[in-house]
PyMOL commands that place a pseudoatom at each C-alpha (Angstrom):
pseudoatom trace, name=CA, resn=MET, resi=1, chain=A, elem=C, hetatm=0, pos=[98.835, 143.480, 3.376]
pseudoatom trace, name=CA, resn=ASP, resi=2, chain=A, elem=C, hetatm=0, pos=[101.697, 143.065, 6.452]
pseudoatom trace, name=CA, resn=GLN, resi=3, chain=A, elem=C, hetatm=0, pos=[102.471, 138.922, 5.946]
pseudoatom trace, name=CA, resn=GLN, resi=4, chain=A, elem=C, hetatm=0, pos=[104.483, 139.276, 9.064]
pseudoatom trace, name=CA, resn=ASP, resi=5, chain=A, elem=C, hetatm=0, pos=[100.934, 139.813, 11.129]
pseudoatom trace, name=CA, resn=LEU, resi=6, chain=A, elem=C, hetatm=0, pos=[99.372, 137.408, 9.583]
pseudoatom trace, name=CA, resn=MET, resi=7, chain=A, elem=C, hetatm=0, pos=[102.124, 135.076, 10.309]
pseudoatom trace, name=CA, resn=LEU, resi=8, chain=A, elem=C, hetatm=0, pos=[102.323, 136.059, 13.828]
pseudoatom trace, name=CA, resn=MET, resi=9, chain=A, elem=C, hetatm=0, pos=[98.638, 136.139, 14.568]
pseudoatom trace, name=CA, resn=HIS, resi=10, chain=A, elem=C, hetatm=0, pos=[98.331, 132.397, 12.882]
pseudoatom trace, name=CA, resn=ARG, resi=11, chain=A, elem=C, hetatm=0, pos=[101.023, 131.190, 14.992]
pseudoatom trace, name=CA, resn=VAL, resi=12, chain=A, elem=C, hetatm=0, pos=[98.883, 132.580, 18.171]
pseudoatom trace, name=CA, resn=ALA, resi=13, chain=A, elem=C, hetatm=0, pos=[96.317, 131.243, 16.737]
pseudoatom trace, name=CA, resn=VAL, resi=14, chain=A, elem=C, hetatm=0, pos=[97.443, 127.479, 17.175]
pseudoatom trace, name=CA, resn=GLY, resi=15, chain=A, elem=C, hetatm=0, pos=[99.665, 128.476, 20.605]
pseudoatom trace, name=CA, resn=ASP, resi=16, chain=A, elem=C, hetatm=0, pos=[102.552, 129.413, 19.946]
pseudoatom trace, name=CA, resn=GLU, resi=17, chain=A, elem=C, hetatm=0, pos=[103.723, 130.668, 22.896]
pseudoatom trace, name=CA, resn=GLN, resi=18, chain=A, elem=C, hetatm=0, pos=[106.764, 133.084, 21.227]
pseudoatom trace, name=CA, resn=ALA, resi=19, chain=A, elem=C, hetatm=0, pos=[104.561, 134.306, 19.142]
pseudoatom trace, name=CA, resn=VAL, resi=20, chain=A, elem=C, hetatm=0, pos=[102.058, 135.132, 21.809]
pseudoatom trace, name=CA, resn=GLU, resi=21, chain=A, elem=C, hetatm=0, pos=[104.773, 136.804, 23.829]
pseudoatom trace, name=CA, resn=GLN, resi=22, chain=A, elem=C, hetatm=0, pos=[105.786, 138.939, 20.655]
pseudoatom trace, name=CA, resn=LEU, resi=23, chain=A, elem=C, hetatm=0, pos=[101.964, 139.777, 20.665]
pseudoatom trace, name=CA, resn=TYR, resi=24, chain=A, elem=C, hetatm=0, pos=[102.354, 141.167, 23.809]
pseudoatom trace, name=CA, resn=ASP, resi=25, chain=A, elem=C, hetatm=0, pos=[105.770, 142.837, 23.479]
pseudoatom trace, name=CA, resn=GLN, resi=26, chain=A, elem=C, hetatm=0, pos=[104.963, 144.592, 20.467]
pseudoatom trace, name=CA, resn=PHE, resi=27, chain=A, elem=C, hetatm=0, pos=[101.350, 145.797, 22.116]
pseudoatom trace, name=CA, resn=GLY, resi=28, chain=A, elem=C, hetatm=0, pos=[101.199, 145.546, 25.884]
pseudoatom trace, name=CA, resn=GLY, resi=29, chain=A, elem=C, hetatm=0, pos=[102.340, 148.965, 26.368]
pseudoatom trace, name=CA, resn=LEU, resi=30, chain=A, elem=C, hetatm=0, pos=[100.104, 150.622, 24.278]
pseudoatom trace, name=CA, resn=VAL, resi=31, chain=A, elem=C, hetatm=0, pos=[97.159, 148.440, 25.862]
pseudoatom trace, name=CA, resn=TYR, resi=32, chain=A, elem=C, hetatm=0, pos=[98.471, 148.798, 29.179]
pseudoatom trace, name=CA, resn=LYS, resi=33, chain=A, elem=C, hetatm=0, pos=[98.326, 153.003, 28.241]
pseudoatom trace, name=CA, resn=VAL, resi=34, chain=A, elem=C, hetatm=0, pos=[95.002, 152.748, 27.429]
pseudoatom trace, name=CA, resn=ALA, resi=35, chain=A, elem=C, hetatm=0, pos=[93.504, 150.806, 29.914]
pseudoatom trace, name=CA, resn=ARG, resi=36, chain=A, elem=C, hetatm=0, pos=[95.112, 153.350, 32.761]
pseudoatom trace, name=CA, resn=GLN, resi=37, chain=A, elem=C, hetatm=0, pos=[93.419, 155.739, 31.642]
pseudoatom trace, name=CA, resn=LEU, resi=38, chain=A, elem=C, hetatm=0, pos=[89.934, 153.739, 31.282]
pseudoatom trace, name=CA, resn=LEU, resi=39, chain=A, elem=C, hetatm=0, pos=[89.954, 152.038, 34.826]
pseudoatom trace, name=CA, resn=PRO, resi=40, chain=A, elem=C, hetatm=0, pos=[90.485, 153.910, 37.921]
pseudoatom trace, name=CA, resn=THR, resi=41, chain=A, elem=C, hetatm=0, pos=[93.201, 151.759, 39.656]
pseudoatom trace, name=CA, resn=GLN, resi=42, chain=A, elem=C, hetatm=0, pos=[96.365, 150.329, 38.486]
pseudoatom trace, name=CA, resn=ALA, resi=43, chain=A, elem=C, hetatm=0, pos=[95.685, 146.267, 39.094]
pseudoatom trace, name=CA, resn=GLU, resi=44, chain=A, elem=C, hetatm=0, pos=[91.969, 146.841, 37.030]
pseudoatom trace, name=CA, resn=ALA, resi=45, chain=A, elem=C, hetatm=0, pos=[94.186, 148.016, 33.988]
pseudoatom trace, name=CA, resn=GLU, resi=46, chain=A, elem=C, hetatm=0, pos=[96.370, 144.952, 34.691]
pseudoatom trace, name=CA, resn=ASP, resi=47, chain=A, elem=C, hetatm=0, pos=[93.828, 142.754, 34.674]
pseudoatom trace, name=CA, resn=ALA, resi=48, chain=A, elem=C, hetatm=0, pos=[92.105, 144.309, 31.744]
pseudoatom trace, name=CA, resn=VAL, resi=49, chain=A, elem=C, hetatm=0, pos=[95.174, 143.949, 29.832]
pseudoatom trace, name=CA, resn=GLN, resi=50, chain=A, elem=C, hetatm=0, pos=[95.422, 140.531, 30.587]
pseudoatom trace, name=CA, resn=ASP, resi=51, chain=A, elem=C, hetatm=0, pos=[92.095, 139.532, 29.979]
pseudoatom trace, name=CA, resn=ILE, resi=52, chain=A, elem=C, hetatm=0, pos=[92.702, 141.721, 26.617]
pseudoatom trace, name=CA, resn=PHE, resi=53, chain=A, elem=C, hetatm=0, pos=[95.471, 139.396, 25.820]
pseudoatom trace, name=CA, resn=VAL, resi=54, chain=A, elem=C, hetatm=0, pos=[93.917, 136.262, 25.958]
pseudoatom trace, name=CA, resn=ARG, resi=55, chain=A, elem=C, hetatm=0, pos=[90.768, 137.707, 24.024]
pseudoatom trace, name=CA, resn=LEU, resi=56, chain=A, elem=C, hetatm=0, pos=[93.413, 138.493, 21.166]
pseudoatom trace, name=CA, resn=TRP, resi=57, chain=A, elem=C, hetatm=0, pos=[94.707, 134.689, 21.740]
pseudoatom trace, name=CA, resn=GLN, resi=58, chain=A, elem=C, hetatm=0, pos=[91.462, 133.023, 21.196]
pseudoatom trace, name=CA, resn=THR, resi=59, chain=A, elem=C, hetatm=0, pos=[90.081, 135.243, 18.641]
pseudoatom trace, name=CA, resn=ALA, resi=60, chain=A, elem=C, hetatm=0, pos=[93.556, 135.077, 17.039]
pseudoatom trace, name=CA, resn=ASP, resi=61, chain=A, elem=C, hetatm=0, pos=[91.983, 133.078, 14.203]
pseudoatom trace, name=CA, resn=ARG, resi=62, chain=A, elem=C, hetatm=0, pos=[89.784, 136.413, 12.797]
pseudoatom trace, name=CA, resn=PHE, resi=63, chain=A, elem=C, hetatm=0, pos=[92.714, 138.685, 12.221]
pseudoatom trace, name=CA, resn=ASP, resi=64, chain=A, elem=C, hetatm=0, pos=[92.477, 140.157, 8.367]
pseudoatom trace, name=CA, resn=PRO, resi=65, chain=A, elem=C, hetatm=0, pos=[94.822, 141.713, 7.922]
pseudoatom trace, name=CA, resn=ARG, resi=66, chain=A, elem=C, hetatm=0, pos=[93.179, 142.829, 4.311]
pseudoatom trace, name=CA, resn=ARG, resi=67, chain=A, elem=C, hetatm=0, pos=[90.649, 144.464, 6.572]
pseudoatom trace, name=CA, resn=ALA, resi=68, chain=A, elem=C, hetatm=0, pos=[92.513, 146.043, 9.091]
pseudoatom trace, name=CA, resn=ARG, resi=69, chain=A, elem=C, hetatm=0, pos=[96.665, 146.663, 9.989]
pseudoatom trace, name=CA, resn=LEU, resi=70, chain=A, elem=C, hetatm=0, pos=[96.911, 144.349, 13.323]
pseudoatom trace, name=CA, resn=VAL, resi=71, chain=A, elem=C, hetatm=0, pos=[97.398, 147.446, 15.881]
pseudoatom trace, name=CA, resn=THR, resi=72, chain=A, elem=C, hetatm=0, pos=[94.112, 148.931, 14.661]
pseudoatom trace, name=CA, resn=TRP, resi=73, chain=A, elem=C, hetatm=0, pos=[92.646, 144.809, 14.879]
pseudoatom trace, name=CA, resn=VAL, resi=74, chain=A, elem=C, hetatm=0, pos=[94.293, 144.974, 18.550]
pseudoatom trace, name=CA, resn=MET, resi=75, chain=A, elem=C, hetatm=0, pos=[92.888, 148.429, 19.717]
pseudoatom trace, name=CA, resn=LEU, resi=76, chain=A, elem=C, hetatm=0, pos=[89.376, 147.336, 18.306]
pseudoatom trace, name=CA, resn=ILE, resi=77, chain=A, elem=C, hetatm=0, pos=[89.655, 144.062, 20.434]
pseudoatom trace, name=CA, resn=ALA, resi=78, chain=A, elem=C, hetatm=0, pos=[90.793, 146.112, 24.016]
pseudoatom trace, name=CA, resn=ARG, resi=79, chain=A, elem=C, hetatm=0, pos=[88.626, 148.685, 23.274]
pseudoatom trace, name=CA, resn=ARG, resi=80, chain=A, elem=C, hetatm=0, pos=[85.460, 146.419, 23.353]
pseudoatom trace, name=CA, resn=HIS, resi=81, chain=A, elem=C, hetatm=0, pos=[86.680, 145.118, 26.312]
pseudoatom trace, name=CA, resn=LEU, resi=82, chain=A, elem=C, hetatm=0, pos=[87.437, 147.558, 27.919]
pseudoatom trace, name=CA, resn=ILE, resi=83, chain=A, elem=C, hetatm=0, pos=[83.975, 149.364, 27.581]
pseudoatom trace, name=CA, resn=ASP, resi=84, chain=A, elem=C, hetatm=0, pos=[82.342, 145.973, 28.473]
pseudoatom trace, name=CA, resn=GLN, resi=85, chain=A, elem=C, hetatm=0, pos=[84.293, 146.291, 31.478]
pseudoatom trace, name=CA, resn=LEU, resi=86, chain=A, elem=C, hetatm=0, pos=[83.047, 149.955, 32.574]
pseudoatom trace, name=CA, resn=ARG, resi=87, chain=A, elem=C, hetatm=0, pos=[79.728, 149.057, 31.396]
pseudoatom trace, name=CA, resn=ARG, resi=88, chain=A, elem=C, hetatm=0, pos=[79.410, 146.139, 33.787]
pseudoatom trace, name=CA, resn=LYS, resi=89, chain=A, elem=C, hetatm=0, pos=[80.831, 148.449, 36.668]
pseudoatom trace, name=CA, resn=SER, resi=90, chain=A, elem=C, hetatm=0, pos=[78.263, 151.143, 36.094]
pseudoatom trace, name=CA, resn=VAL, resi=91, chain=A, elem=C, hetatm=0, pos=[75.888, 150.966, 38.103]
pseudoatom trace, name=CA, resn=ARG, resi=92, chain=A, elem=C, hetatm=0, pos=[72.177, 150.789, 36.710]
pseudoatom trace, name=CA, resn=PRO, resi=93, chain=A, elem=C, hetatm=0, pos=[68.723, 151.423, 37.960]
pseudoatom trace, name=CA, resn=LYS, resi=94, chain=A, elem=C, hetatm=0, pos=[67.071, 148.172, 38.867]
pseudoatom trace, name=CA, resn=PRO, resi=95, chain=A, elem=C, hetatm=0, pos=[64.359, 147.605, 36.310]
pseudoatom trace, name=CA, resn=SER, resi=96, chain=A, elem=C, hetatm=0, pos=[61.703, 147.065, 38.874]
pseudoatom trace, name=CA, resn=LEU, resi=97, chain=A, elem=C, hetatm=0, pos=[62.072, 150.715, 39.723]
pseudoatom trace, name=CA, resn=LEU, resi=98, chain=A, elem=C, hetatm=0, pos=[58.853, 152.059, 40.009]
pseudoatom trace, name=CA, resn=ASP, resi=99, chain=A, elem=C, hetatm=0, pos=[57.664, 148.745, 42.099]
pseudoatom trace, name=CA, resn=GLU, resi=100, chain=A, elem=C, hetatm=0, pos=[60.702, 149.051, 44.811]
pseudoatom trace, name=CA, resn=ASP, resi=101, chain=A, elem=C, hetatm=0, pos=[59.716, 149.738, 48.151]
pseudoatom trace, name=CA, resn=LEU, resi=102, chain=A, elem=C, hetatm=0, pos=[61.250, 152.430, 49.870]
pseudoatom trace, name=CA, resn=THR, resi=103, chain=A, elem=C, hetatm=0, pos=[63.901, 151.199, 52.949]
pseudoatom trace, name=CA, resn=GLU, resi=104, chain=A, elem=C, hetatm=0, pos=[62.684, 151.157, 56.106]
pseudoatom trace, name=CA, resn=GLU, resi=105, chain=A, elem=C, hetatm=0, pos=[64.736, 154.203, 57.402]
pseudoatom trace, name=CA, resn=VAL, resi=106, chain=A, elem=C, hetatm=0, pos=[62.334, 156.211, 55.263]
pseudoatom trace, name=CA, resn=ARG, resi=107, chain=A, elem=C, hetatm=0, pos=[59.160, 154.915, 55.596]
pseudoatom trace, name=CA, resn=THR, resi=108, chain=A, elem=C, hetatm=0, pos=[59.850, 155.208, 59.546]
pseudoatom trace, name=CA, resn=ARG, resi=109, chain=A, elem=C, hetatm=0, pos=[60.828, 158.871, 58.907]
pseudoatom trace, name=CA, resn=GLU, resi=110, chain=A, elem=C, hetatm=0, pos=[58.135, 159.712, 57.095]
pseudoatom trace, name=CA, resn=PRO, resi=111, chain=A, elem=C, hetatm=0, pos=[55.048, 157.194, 56.540]
pseudoatom trace, name=CA, resn=GLY, resi=112, chain=A, elem=C, hetatm=0, pos=[53.116, 159.159, 54.321]
pseudoatom trace, name=CA, resn=LEU, resi=113, chain=A, elem=C, hetatm=0, pos=[55.823, 159.023, 52.446]
pseudoatom trace, name=CA, resn=LYS, resi=114, chain=A, elem=C, hetatm=0, pos=[55.405, 155.844, 50.690]
pseudoatom trace, name=CA, resn=THR, resi=115, chain=A, elem=C, hetatm=0, pos=[51.738, 155.864, 50.072]
pseudoatom trace, name=CA, resn=GLN, resi=116, chain=A, elem=C, hetatm=0, pos=[52.336, 159.134, 48.600]
pseudoatom trace, name=CA, resn=THR, resi=117, chain=A, elem=C, hetatm=0, pos=[54.750, 157.925, 46.382]
pseudoatom trace, name=CA, resn=ASP, resi=118, chain=A, elem=C, hetatm=0, pos=[52.903, 154.308, 45.456]
pseudoatom trace, name=CA, resn=GLU, resi=119, chain=A, elem=C, hetatm=0, pos=[49.880, 156.506, 44.357]
pseudoatom trace, name=CA, resn=ARG, resi=120, chain=A, elem=C, hetatm=0, pos=[51.954, 158.312, 42.040]
pseudoatom trace, name=CA, resn=ASN, resi=121, chain=A, elem=C, hetatm=0, pos=[54.128, 154.943, 40.734]
pseudoatom trace, name=CA, resn=THR, resi=122, chain=A, elem=C, hetatm=0, pos=[50.560, 153.867, 40.403]
pseudoatom trace, name=CA, resn=GLU, resi=123, chain=A, elem=C, hetatm=0, pos=[49.311, 156.776, 37.798]
pseudoatom trace, name=CA, resn=LEU, resi=124, chain=A, elem=C, hetatm=0, pos=[52.581, 156.809, 36.339]
pseudoatom trace, name=CA, resn=ARG, resi=125, chain=A, elem=C, hetatm=0, pos=[52.631, 153.145, 35.170]
pseudoatom trace, name=CA, resn=ARG, resi=126, chain=A, elem=C, hetatm=0, pos=[49.060, 153.671, 33.695]
pseudoatom trace, name=CA, resn=GLN, resi=127, chain=A, elem=C, hetatm=0, pos=[50.066, 156.601, 31.654]
pseudoatom trace, name=CA, resn=LEU, resi=128, chain=A, elem=C, hetatm=0, pos=[52.598, 154.640, 30.336]
pseudoatom trace, name=CA, resn=ALA, resi=129, chain=A, elem=C, hetatm=0, pos=[49.990, 152.392, 29.469]
pseudoatom trace, name=CA, resn=LYS, resi=130, chain=A, elem=C, hetatm=0, pos=[48.383, 154.236, 27.743]
pseudoatom trace, name=CA, resn=LEU, resi=131, chain=A, elem=C, hetatm=0, pos=[51.155, 155.276, 25.471]
pseudoatom trace, name=CA, resn=PRO, resi=132, chain=A, elem=C, hetatm=0, pos=[52.059, 153.430, 22.134]
pseudoatom trace, name=CA, resn=GLU, resi=133, chain=A, elem=C, hetatm=0, pos=[54.097, 150.094, 22.426]
pseudoatom trace, name=CA, resn=LEU, resi=134, chain=A, elem=C, hetatm=0, pos=[57.537, 151.312, 21.124]
pseudoatom trace, name=CA, resn=GLN, resi=135, chain=A, elem=C, hetatm=0, pos=[57.115, 154.920, 22.761]
pseudoatom trace, name=CA, resn=ARG, resi=136, chain=A, elem=C, hetatm=0, pos=[56.493, 152.776, 26.747]
pseudoatom trace, name=CA, resn=ILE, resi=137, chain=A, elem=C, hetatm=0, pos=[59.314, 150.309, 26.114]
pseudoatom trace, name=CA, resn=VAL, resi=138, chain=A, elem=C, hetatm=0, pos=[61.534, 153.353, 24.594]
pseudoatom trace, name=CA, resn=ILE, resi=139, chain=A, elem=C, hetatm=0, pos=[60.938, 155.273, 27.710]
pseudoatom trace, name=CA, resn=GLU, resi=140, chain=A, elem=C, hetatm=0, pos=[60.629, 152.198, 30.587]
pseudoatom trace, name=CA, resn=ARG, resi=141, chain=A, elem=C, hetatm=0, pos=[64.124, 151.399, 29.373]
pseudoatom trace, name=CA, resn=SER, resi=142, chain=A, elem=C, hetatm=0, pos=[66.284, 154.503, 29.172]
pseudoatom trace, name=CA, resn=TYR, resi=143, chain=A, elem=C, hetatm=0, pos=[64.389, 156.109, 31.806]
pseudoatom trace, name=CA, resn=LEU, resi=144, chain=A, elem=C, hetatm=0, pos=[63.893, 152.683, 34.428]
pseudoatom trace, name=CA, resn=GLN, resi=145, chain=A, elem=C, hetatm=0, pos=[66.008, 150.969, 33.177]
pseudoatom trace, name=CA, resn=GLY, resi=146, chain=A, elem=C, hetatm=0, pos=[69.017, 153.290, 32.470]
pseudoatom trace, name=CA, resn=TYR, resi=147, chain=A, elem=C, hetatm=0, pos=[70.057, 152.172, 29.559]
pseudoatom trace, name=CA, resn=THR, resi=148, chain=A, elem=C, hetatm=0, pos=[71.870, 154.360, 26.231]
pseudoatom trace, name=CA, resn=LEU, resi=149, chain=A, elem=C, hetatm=0, pos=[68.933, 154.970, 23.279]
pseudoatom trace, name=CA, resn=ARG, resi=150, chain=A, elem=C, hetatm=0, pos=[71.843, 153.746, 21.378]
pseudoatom trace, name=CA, resn=GLU, resi=151, chain=A, elem=C, hetatm=0, pos=[71.213, 150.195, 23.413]
pseudoatom trace, name=CA, resn=VAL, resi=152, chain=A, elem=C, hetatm=0, pos=[67.503, 150.667, 23.165]
pseudoatom trace, name=CA, resn=SER, resi=153, chain=A, elem=C, hetatm=0, pos=[67.760, 150.331, 19.380]
pseudoatom trace, name=CA, resn=GLN, resi=154, chain=A, elem=C, hetatm=0, pos=[69.551, 147.773, 19.788]
pseudoatom trace, name=CA, resn=GLN, resi=155, chain=A, elem=C, hetatm=0, pos=[68.025, 145.760, 21.747]
pseudoatom trace, name=CA, resn=LEU, resi=156, chain=A, elem=C, hetatm=0, pos=[64.992, 146.374, 19.747]
pseudoatom trace, name=CA, resn=ASP, resi=157, chain=A, elem=C, hetatm=0, pos=[66.826, 145.901, 16.591]
pseudoatom trace, name=CA, resn=THR, resi=158, chain=A, elem=C, hetatm=0, pos=[65.039, 149.662, 15.702]
pseudoatom trace, name=CA, resn=PRO, resi=159, chain=A, elem=C, hetatm=0, pos=[67.100, 152.720, 13.733]
pseudoatom trace, name=CA, resn=LEU, resi=160, chain=A, elem=C, hetatm=0, pos=[68.518, 155.125, 16.807]
pseudoatom trace, name=CA, resn=GLY, resi=161, chain=A, elem=C, hetatm=0, pos=[66.414, 157.942, 14.796]
pseudoatom trace, name=CA, resn=THR, resi=162, chain=A, elem=C, hetatm=0, pos=[63.269, 155.861, 15.400]
pseudoatom trace, name=CA, resn=VAL, resi=163, chain=A, elem=C, hetatm=0, pos=[64.129, 155.100, 19.071]
pseudoatom trace, name=CA, resn=LYS, resi=164, chain=A, elem=C, hetatm=0, pos=[65.181, 158.945, 19.691]
pseudoatom trace, name=CA, resn=SER, resi=165, chain=A, elem=C, hetatm=0, pos=[61.593, 160.321, 17.699]
pseudoatom trace, name=CA, resn=ALA, resi=166, chain=A, elem=C, hetatm=0, pos=[59.754, 157.223, 19.872]
pseudoatom trace, name=CA, resn=LEU, resi=167, chain=A, elem=C, hetatm=0, pos=[61.185, 158.841, 23.243]
pseudoatom trace, name=CA, resn=SER, resi=168, chain=A, elem=C, hetatm=0, pos=[60.605, 162.425, 22.006]
pseudoatom trace, name=CA, resn=ARG, resi=169, chain=A, elem=C, hetatm=0, pos=[56.807, 161.614, 21.228]
pseudoatom trace, name=CA, resn=GLY, resi=170, chain=A, elem=C, hetatm=0, pos=[56.130, 159.633, 24.583]
pseudoatom trace, name=CA, resn=LEU, resi=171, chain=A, elem=C, hetatm=0, pos=[57.406, 162.197, 26.727]
pseudoatom trace, name=CA, resn=ASN, resi=172, chain=A, elem=C, hetatm=0, pos=[55.882, 164.710, 24.549]
pseudoatom trace, name=CA, resn=LYS, resi=173, chain=A, elem=C, hetatm=0, pos=[52.646, 162.637, 25.551]
pseudoatom trace, name=CA, resn=LEU, resi=174, chain=A, elem=C, hetatm=0, pos=[53.263, 162.343, 29.283]
pseudoatom trace, name=CA, resn=ARG, resi=175, chain=A, elem=C, hetatm=0, pos=[53.835, 166.137, 29.605]
pseudoatom trace, name=CA, resn=ASP, resi=176, chain=A, elem=C, hetatm=0, pos=[50.890, 166.927, 27.574]
pseudoatom trace, name=CA, resn=HIS, resi=177, chain=A, elem=C, hetatm=0, pos=[48.459, 164.543, 29.497]
pseudoatom trace, name=CA, resn=ALA, resi=178, chain=A, elem=C, hetatm=0, pos=[50.554, 166.201, 33.134]
pseudoatom trace, name=CA, resn=GLN, resi=179, chain=A, elem=C, hetatm=0, pos=[49.409, 169.739, 32.499]
pseudoatom trace, name=CA, resn=SER, resi=180, chain=A, elem=C, hetatm=0, pos=[45.727, 168.666, 30.927]
pseudoatom trace, name=CA, resn=GLU, resi=181, chain=A, elem=C, hetatm=0, pos=[45.370, 167.104, 34.650]
pseudoatom trace, name=CA, resn=PRO, resi=182, chain=A, elem=C, hetatm=0, pos=[45.114, 169.430, 37.303]
pseudoatom trace, name=CA, resn=ASN, resi=183, chain=A, elem=C, hetatm=0, pos=[46.032, 166.831, 40.489]
pseudoatom trace, name=CA, resn=ALA, resi=184, chain=A, elem=C, hetatm=0, pos=[48.858, 164.872, 38.102]
pseudoatom trace, name=CA, resn=ASP, resi=185, chain=A, elem=C, hetatm=0, pos=[51.594, 164.976, 41.021]
pseudoatom trace, name=CA, resn=TRP, resi=186, chain=A, elem=C, hetatm=0, pos=[52.498, 162.090, 39.270]
pseudoatom trace, name=CA, resn=ALA, resi=187, chain=A, elem=C, hetatm=0, pos=[54.880, 164.345, 37.253]
pseudoatom trace, name=CA, resn=ALA, resi=188, chain=A, elem=C, hetatm=0, pos=[55.996, 166.708, 39.365]
pseudoatom trace, name=CA, resn=SER, resi=189, chain=A, elem=C, hetatm=0, pos=[58.309, 164.164, 41.219]
for i in range(1, 189): cmd.bond("trace and resi %d" % i, "trace and resi %d" % (i + 1))
show_as sticks, trace
zoom trace
């Protein structure tokens, strides 16, 4: 156990400005390098570094040198912050994707397309409703809401393997139903 790291983080926790500067001097370059590799602009990387060091200051009292070295702890917090930032920036489809209207431009160009799409969406919703609850939820969240299977697993507090199996079984049921129905054009889109 490194007593110097423990003392440094204790000083950071109580708001010692010199300790914060020391922490930044020791790890600022490394945190910036990782942020710059993950974020598209220098300004975003600089902002992220500032946010990470604020978070380090706010959580300094939680540092335990018996569990991890200081560099490991700093990089874990940096990694979590950067992943959160990337997730916030990523574009997710809206949860109501099936219910969204087409834009005015598409409706104007192809008036029959909206009706056809509405019919397909209605049938797809009907087929999803026939699935067992877990299979339906996993498909909706992963395909229609854009969540990863790991995120769905965490949201449902269900093992990842169970979520993967539910997805596979649900998709197989939808595929089997689409193949058995001659007019299942809802599955073609």
